N, C-alpha and C positions, 0 to 999 in steps of 0.2 A: 689219581687216574680218573677223576670224576667226568672228564670230557670224553672218555672211551665208553661207548654204549654197551659193548659186548666184548668182555675181556678174552673170552675163549676164542672168538673169531679174531681178534687182534693178535693173539699168540698163535694162530694157525699157520703152518709153514706153507710156502709156495715152492713147488718143485720145478725149479728152472731148467732141469735136464729135459723136460718135455717140451720146452719152447723151440720154435724154429730157428732161433739165432741166439747168440750169447746174450745174457741179460744180467743186470745187477739191481740191487735195491739200495735206497738211500734211507737215512734215519730220520730226516726231518727236512721240511721246507717251509719257510716263512715268506710270504709274498705280500708286500704292501703295494697295491696296484699303482703303477705309475711312478713309484718311489724307489723300490729295490726288490731284488731277489736275494735270498739268503738260505743256502743249503747247508745241512749238518751231516757229517758222516762220523760216527762214533766208533773208536777202536779201543781194544784193551791196551794198556801201556806195553810198549815194546813192538807193536805192530803198526805198519804204515799202509798206505794205499797200494793196492796191486796196480801194475802198470796200466792195465786197461781201465781201471776206475780213475787213475790219475789223468789219462788222456780225456775220458769223458768230462771230468771236472773242469779241465781247462777249456774244452770245447763249449761246455754250458755257459761259463762266465763270459767267454769270448762272444758267443752268439747272442745271448740275452742281454750282455753288457752293453749292446749297441742301442738299446732302448731305455735302460735304466741301470744304476749301479747294481753290480752282481757280485756276490761273494759265495765262495765254497769253502766252508771251514772244516778241518780235520781236528777232532777233539778226542782226548784219551781219558780213560778212567781205570781205576784199579779195584773195582766193586767185586763182591762175590756174586755168583750166579743167582743166588737168592735174593739179592738187594736190587732195589730200583736204581736205575741210572737217571740222575737228575741234572738240571741245569747248574747246580751247585757243585756236583762232584765230577763233572766233565770239564777238562781244561783244554782250551784251544791251543794247539800246537803249530798248526800251519793254516794259511789262508791263501787262496787264490782270488784275485779280484780283477775286475775290469769295469769300465764305465763309458758312456758315450764320448767323454772328452779325452779318453786315453787312445782313441783312434784304433781300436782293435787289439791293443796290447794287453796282455795278461801278466799282472804281477804277482809274484809269489813272495810271501813273508813267513819267516820261521820265528816264532816267539821264544825268547829266552826267559822272560817272566810271563808265564801263561796266565791269561785272564780265564775266568770261568766262562761257560757258554752263556750263562745268564747275563753277566757283565757285557760280554762282547755283543751278543745280539741286541741288547738293550741300547747299547751305544750306537750300533750301526742304524737302528730304527730312528733313534733321535737325530743323528747327523744327516740322514738322507731325507727327513721329513716324514717318515712313516710312523711316527709315534701315535697316530690315531688308533692303531691296532695294539700298542704296547700295554701290557698288564702292569700298570704302575705299582700295584700292591706286591708284585713279585720281583720287580727290578731292583738291582743293586748297582747303581751307576758307578762308573769309572773306578772300579776296583776298591769300592769302599767310600767313594765320594758321595756327596749329596746330590740329589736330583737338581739339575740346573747347573751344575758345575761345568759340564761340557758346553752348554749354551753360552755361558759366560766366556769360555775360552774361544768359541767361534766368533762371538762379538769382537774380542780383542784381535783375532786374526783379521777379521773383515776391516776394522778400522786402520790396521797396519797396512793392510794391502791397498786400501783407498788412499793412503798417504803416500804411496809410491806408484803412481799411475804409469810413470815411464817404464819401470821394470815389469810391472804386471802386463802391460802391452807387449813388452818384448818377449815375455813368457807365451802370451796368446799368440804371437806370430811364429812360434817354433813349429817346424814341420813334424818333429818328433819330440816328445817330452823326455829326452835323455840327457844325462849329465854332460856328455861330450858335445852336445849341441848348444850348451849355454855358455855365455860369457862368464868370465870370473866375477864380475859384479853381480850378475844375476844369480850365480851359484851360491855366492856369499849371502845374498838376500834370502834365498830359499832356505839356506841353513840357519839363518837367524831365527826362524820360527821354532827351533828346538826339537825337530823331528829326527835328530841325528843318533838316536839310540840304536837304531837297526841298520841293515846294510844300505848301500846306496839307493837301490830301487826302492826301498821303502820310503826314504826320505822324500823322493819325488812323488810317489804315490800319496803319501800323506798330504804334501803340499798341494797336489792336484786336487784331492777330494775335499780337504778342509779349508783351504785358502782359496785357490783359483776358482773352483766351481761356485764357492760362496760369493767371490767377488763378482763373476759373470752374472749371477742371479741378482745382485743388489747394486751393481754400479750406476744404474740408472737413477738412483737416489741422489747422485751428485749433480745432476743436471735439472 
């Protein structure tokens, strides 16, 4: 807690009932300017987002995701009230995400194998290029992997994408990034990157963020 200057003020309650309209608080925000927005809402195990907070989460990532990748993570813990909630005992259960290249669409992903908040946030910062603000001494990349593992994976994705310009261009020409708008050949190509652990929307989201966006940013290297 060394970065909090006044613990008593930090723990002081805000009485929302005195506000002129309904209000809510969020538990954390990481902003790497121009690179990404990343919100955290921490809940005790067994509790989810209230409907109003869920609507707000989707609106946040939809609006700010037009300028930079935006993620709203819901994470759970089972700590005692006397214990600190940390990046290592918070497990990310659900993420809402949007980005400029998703054209206003918000993706929702529910984790079956939940990463810690530390791992999740570290990887988001690394993938989006926001690593200049990353505390490397505290990061535990890729659920136990070594720093650099994810960069090696991104390099592999990029070279595979560059090796199939025809299908990458076909993907770029899609009006919507939905499974039903893809040819069978393109869908097989998207699946070949190994993002099939989650539901269909997550496959497209992962391909869009880790492959397509990477390809758009670097395809000039071919010319």
